[in-house]
N, C-alpha and C positions, 0 to 999 in steps of 0.2 A: 863449781861446776867448769871451773876453766879447763881443767883435765880431760872432760867429755867434748868440750867444743874443740880442744886441741886435737883430739882423737878423731874427729869429723873431718876437721878442715885441712889438716896436715896432710896433703896428698903424697908427700914423699916418705911417709913412715910406712914400715911394715905392718904395724897393726891397722892403719887405717886401710891398707889395701885388702889384707885378710877380711877385715869388718865389712867391706863394701862388697867383696865378692860374695862373703857369706849371706849377706842380706839380700843382693840381687838374686843370687842362685834360689836360695830358699823361698822366697816371696813369688820368683817366677815360676818356680815347680808346682808350688801350693796353688797360685790362681790359674796355671795352664791347666791344672785336673778339673777345673769347674767347667761344666757342660754350658755350651752356648744356649739360651733359652729357645724353644720350639724346634732344636734341631738334634738334640742329643750328642751334638759333636764338640769334643774339647781340643784345644790347641796343644795340649800336652808341653813337653819341655821347651818349646820354641819360644812359649811366652816368657823366658828368662831374657831373651833377646829385647822385648818390649820393657819389660823391668829396667834393664840395663841402659835403655834410650831415655827412660824417664830419669833416671838417676845422673845420666850425662846431661840432660837437658837443666836441671836444677844445680849443677855445678860439682857435683860429687864424682871425682875423678882421680886418677893417678898419673904419673909421669908416663908420657908416651913410650918411653923403652920400656918399662915395666908391663904396660898394658900389651904392647906388641910381643914381647917374649911370652906371657901366658896365653895370649892368642894363638901364636904359632905352636907353642907347645902342646895346646889342647887339641889343634886341628890335626897335628901329627897322630897323637895318641888316637884320636877318633877315628879317622881314614884307616888306620894301620889295623885296628880292631875289627873295622868293617871288612878289610880284606881279608882277613883271618876267618872271618865268619863265612863270607861268599866264596872264598878259594875252593875248597872241597867240591863244591857243586857247579863251579863257574863252566867249566869246559863241558860236564855233562848236560848241561843246559841247551847245547846244540846238537844233542842227539835227535833221534828220529822222535818225531811228536812234539819236539819242542821247537824245531827251526822255524816253523809257521809263526807261532807266538813270538819266537824273539825277532823275526823280520817286522812284523808289525809293531812291536814295541821299537825297534830301531827307527822305524818310519814315523812313530809319534814323536820320538827326539827330535829327529830333523825338520819336522813340520813346526813344532815349537820355535826352533831357531828361525826357520823361514819366515814363521809369522813375526816373529821379533823384529827381524831385519826389515821387514814389509812395513810395519808401524814405524820404526826408526827413520826410515827414508820417506814415510808418507807425512808424519806429522811433526818431526823435531828438525831442529837445525844441524845438519850434517857437520857444519863447519866449527860446531861446539865439539871438542874432543870430550867432554865429559859426559855428553849425553849417552853413547854407546855403552860405556861401563856402568851407568846407572840401570840402562836398561837389561845388562846382563844380570843385575841384582833382581830386576823385577821376572825376569826369566826364570831365576832360581827360586825364587818367591812363589810364582805361579803354579810350579810344579811340587811346590813343598819340599825342595831338594837343597838342605843346609850344606852338603858336603860340597857341592856345587858352588855355592855363595864361599865357602872356605877357599876353594880351589881358586876362585875368580880374585878374591880380595890377594891372597898371595901372589899371585901372576900379575895382578896390577901393581903390586910393590916393586916387582922386577922392573918395569917398563915406564912408570911414572916418572918423570923426572924431577918434579917438585914435591916432595912428600908432603909438605905444609897446605897444599892445594888438591892433593889427591882425592878424587871423588869417593864419597862414603856410600858405595854401593849398597851397604847394609840398609839404607833408606829406601832405597829401592825394592830390596827384598822386603821389609817392613810393610810398606805399601801394598803389595802383592798379596803377602803371605795369607790373611784372612780369608779373601775372597776365592784363593787357590783351594783352600781346603774345601770351603763351600761348593765352588765350582766343579770340581771332579766329581763329587757326589752328584750334584744335579746334572752334569752332562751323561753322567751314567744311567741316571734315571729318565733322561730325556730319549736315550735310544731305547730303552724300553718300551716307551710309549710311541716312537717313530716306527718302531719294526713290529710293534704289536704283540709283544712276548706275554706269553702265559707262563706265570711261575710253575704252576701245576705241571703244564706240559714239558718244561725244561727239567723238572725233577725226574719226570718218568723217564725222559730220553737217557738221562745220566743212570738211572736204574738199568735200563735196557742195555747200554753200552758196556756196562761192568759184566753184566750177565753174558755178554756175546764176547767179550775179551778180558777173561779173568786176568787180574793183575798177578804177576809172578811172585806171589808170596807163598811160605811155606805152607804144606798140606801134609797131614799126618795121616797114616792109614797102617793097618795089620792085614797082609796079603797070607793066603794059603797058596803055596806052589802046586799048580795043576796042569802046567804045561809041560808035557812029558819030553819035550825039546831040551829042557833046561835041566833035566837030569843030570847029574855030576858036572854042571857046568859051574866055573867061578862066577863072583859077584862082577868083576871086571869083563867076563866074556857075555854077562846077561847085558850089562851096560852098554858094551859095544853094539851087540844085536839089535838092541832096542834103540839106539841112537839118542837115548835120552839121559839125562843126568839124575842121579838121586843119591840118597844116602840111606845104607841100611845100618840102624844103630843098633838093632838085637835080631836074633834068630832064634827060633826053638826047632831043634832037631832032636827026636825021640825022647822028649821031656827034659831035655837039657838045655838051658839058655846061654848062649855064649854072644861076645862082641865080634862080629864078621869083619874082615878087611877085604880087600879087592882081591886076595887069594883064596878067600873061604869056599870051600865047595858046597853048593845047595842041592838038596835032593827033594823029589817029590813027597809032598805033603809038609813039608817043612813051613813053618810060619815065619814072615818077616815082617820086622816093624820098618816102614819106610817113610822117609821125609824127602819129598820133592817140591819143584814147584807146582802152585796150583793147578795150571792148566796144561801139566803133564800128566795129571795124576790118572784121569780115565785112560789115558794109553798103556799106562803102565800097569794098571790093574787089569785091563783087558790081555797085556802079554804075559803077565805072571800068574795070575789066578784070582779068585774073589776075595774079598773082603772077609775077615774073620775076627772072632772075638778071642782075645787071649788076656787072661788077667796076669801081666808082665810082673807084677809086684810081688806074686807069691809063688815064683818058681824058684829052682833049687839053688841057684845063684843069683843072690841080692845085686840088683841094679840101681843104681841112683841117676837122677837127672838132676843138674846143678847149673845155675846159672854163675858164669865166672866172668869178673871184670879184668880187662886187659889193661895192666898198669905198668908192665914191664916194657921200657925202652926198646929194647932189642926186637921185640916183637912187631914194632911199629913197621908197615910195609910188607910184612911176610905175607905170602899166599897160604891157604890152607892146604893146596898139595903140596908145599915146601916142607910143611912140619910133620906129614906122615902121623896123623892122630891114631889111626887104627892099628897101623903096622909096628909102630915103634913104642906107643903108649898105651896101647889096649884101649881105647875109647874111641868114640864118634862124636864130631861135632855136627849137628843137626841144624841149627838156626843161629842168626846173630842179630842182635838189637842194637840199632844204632841210630841214634836222635830221634827216638819215638817210632823208628821204624822197625819190623819184623822181616829179615832177609833170610832167603836161603842159603844155606852156606856151600856155595859154588867153591869148586877147587880152586880157580882162579882169582876168586875175591880177596883182597888185600885186607889184613886187619888194620885196625888204626887205634891208638892209645884212646882209651875212652868207650870202646866197645864192649858189649856184653855178649858172650858166647854160651849157648846151651850146650853142654858136654854129658853124654850118657855112657856109663860103664860101671866097672866095680868100684866100690867107694874108694878104696886104697889108691886106685888108679886115677880117679877124679881128682883126688886131693892133691897127686903130683902134678897133675897139669895146672890145677890152679896156683901152686908155687910157681911153675915154670911161668904162667900169664902174668904173675904178679898179685893179682886178686887184693890190691890193698887200696880202699877208697880214701884213704887219708894222704896218698900220693897224689891224687887228683885235685883234692881240696885246696892245694897249693898252686897259684898260678906259676907257670915256668918263664919266670922274670927274665933270666939270660937270654933264653930265645927271644922274646920280645923285644928286647933291647938290642939285641943282636941284629934282629930285623930293621929295626928303626934306624941304626946306623947305616945298613946297607942300603935302606929306602932313602935317606938324606944324600948319600953319595951318588944314587942312581938320578935321584930329582935335580942334583945340581950338574949333572953329567950334561955339557953344551951339545944341542944338537944342531948342526948345520943344514940349512934347508935352502936350496937353490931361490933366489929372489927376495930373500928375507935378509934385511941389513945387518941383525943381529941374531945370534944362536937361539934357539928355542930351548927352553927346560921345563922338565915335567914338574919341578918345584916340589916344595913341603908337601903337597897333597898327592900329587900323582906319583911320586917317586916310591913314598911309603906303600901307598895302594898297590902298585903293581907289583912290589916285592913281596907284599903280604899274601897276595892271589896266588903267587908262583910257591911261595913257602908253604902256604896251606894246602895247596895240591900235589907239590913234589918234594916236600921238606924230607920225608921217609927216605928218600934216595941219597940224602945227605946226612943220615942218621940224626936229623933234627926231630923232635917232638913238639910239633905247634900246638897240640890239644890243649885247651883251656876250657873249664867247665863253661857252661852257659852262662851262669851267674856272674863267673868272673870276667868273662868277656863284655857282657852287658855292662856290668861296673865301671869296667875302664872305659869302655865307649861313652857311656853315659856323662863320665866323669870328665873326658877330653870334649865332649860336646859342650856342655854347659859353661866351662872354662873359656871356650872359643867363643859363644853367644853372649856371655856377659861381656866379655872384653870388646867384640865388635859392637853392642849395643852402646855401652858406656862411652867410646869414641866417637859414636856417630850421634849421640844425644845432643850434642851441643848446636847442631846445624839442622836436626832432624825437624823442627817446627818451622823453620823458614822454608825448608824444602817443601813441606806438605802444603803450608798455607798461603806461601808467598811464590813458590817455585811451581813446578810440574807434579807435584804430589798428585793431585786429581786425576792428572792425565796417566800418571803411573798406574793408579788404582785399576781405570777401565782398560788400559794396555795391558795389564797382568791378567784381567780377565779374559779378553779375548784371545790370549797366549794359552789360557788355561783350557777354554771352552771348545774353540774352533779344531784344534787338532784331535782333540778326544772324541769329538762327533764324527770327524772324517774318519779316523781309523776305526771306531767302533762300527759304524754303518759298513765299513769295507769288510771288517771281520765278521759281522753278522749276516750279511747279504751275498757276499760272495763266498767266503770259507764255511759259512754255515756254523760258526762257533756256538758252543752252547752259551746262554747268556750269563750263568752263574760263572762257568770259566772266563767268561768275557770279563766280567765284573773284576776278577782277580787279577786278570792280566794288565787291565787299565789301571787298577790301583799300584801294581807293581811297576808300570811303565811310568807313572808319576812318583813313586817311592813314596806311597802315602799310606800309613798305618791307619788313620781314620777312615779312608775309603776301604781298607781290607776289614776293617771291624763292622762296617755297615755293609759289605758285601756277604761275610760271614753270618751277620744276624738275618739277612735276607734269604740266604741259601738254605741255611740248615744243614750244610752237607761240606764236605772238605773240597769241593770243585774250586771255589774262589782261592783258598790256599795253595793249590796245586798251579794255578794259573799266575798266581802273585810269585810264588818261588822259582817258577820257570824263567822268567824273564827279568827278576830283581838282580841277580849278580850283574848280568851284562848291562843292563840300563845303569845301575848303579855306576859302573865302570864309565860309560858315556858320557853321564851327565858331569861328572868330576873332570874329564877330560875335556870334552867340549866348552866347558865354562872357561876353562883355561886358555884353550887353543884360540876362542874368540878375541879375548882380551890380548893374547901375545901376538896374534896376525894382524889384528885391526890396529893396534897401538904402535906396532912396529912397521907398518906401511906408509 
């Protein structure tokens, strides 16, 4: 059995390191899936941190150089994949309708920091330089934000002179995390009772709002031309007269079906198959003519409607108007399916690799367009690794770029967390302009992201394990616990009441917004279960990109500014 003991105890061997991480990660994920009794809440993948702490406490560890490398590599992979995920929607989240929610979410982020500093000056020894970094760990744990912990840990390694005595801020994170998960949900429930919210009334308001303001999703209808002013006019002229955009995918003239383009002439009693935004349908029908039933599938020219997958890199970033589908290819594109949403194919909408476009036309023409678009699912099954690691290179270079700030004794750097995050967001949004295909399937992105996360959590836990018990039992552990709970609950109550009482935000949307502002998936799951509609998901996705960026950036800046002063 000597070989087994050697494998377990030899912290310098590769086999020991691989075995250690495999045990910590697999056990942490398994235990994290179990629900906490009476709450229905699970801590998820973050439990890897606690298993790592347990392993480190009992002396199962590795060399510091190896642990640091795996920790930093996992962090870079994790935040970069997050940036790719949120990048396409990052700037759109500031559009009309999302401004108020993003301002409230930003206010929540700032209030978390204000409460943290208030507790620091009120209850901690400000002459002890290790107290503030530990409270930053508490801040990250109280809002369940692991990327922020990674950014703060990496920033601390830049400014802490003696690495051997550097505060293990993961201990603060671990102290605050469990009550952070529970506190977010508890505060959300408290807002419901403080504001006397009726869930049935909130559901009715959502239904009424959607009826009054139809979402701009595709609407399909067949219209018979009855407006005599349109006789002899082209599709383009009709569109300009009406002042609303639409796609005419098929026309029926004297028993003959054709695929019209912008120059096709329309006559009285023609039938047009039109796709438009839902809230434009009534106006278009009133202008052209009433709806008419036509059996398009039995007409003289057989037409097909096919869903085509965009996998050709050269199509990435091109608008539908640039490709002239109707005039050049003899087909019409009516809708686009992207990330589970069905969108109207506006002329100015840019295609992305991974989109599905709905094409209507003669079968041979549709097949030619399918070849042009790629339509190869196998191409999407493989992650675009060269682009991923090109982005990582650029992110590391950007993160190591020194930024001189007046009054600061040393330049500030975004580091291994902030640099890759910023570059990934920009590449996800604007990569097509440089002929970069940044698309990865959801499953591939999630796999890379989770892989990086568990490597980071396991490393942080193993390193913090040796001193964790002393911190909790003999140090400020209990103080960290209740400070974390206050950092969690107070800002949520303040921002939640402002959103509800001042801005009259729907409670279901408010639940999603608060879950997104704390980047807490368990809170979103609770909101979805309570609501039974997509309002929480809309609120969550609206604020999540900005908040994730702010959580990572502010955690670094607190460490860099305060430790440099």
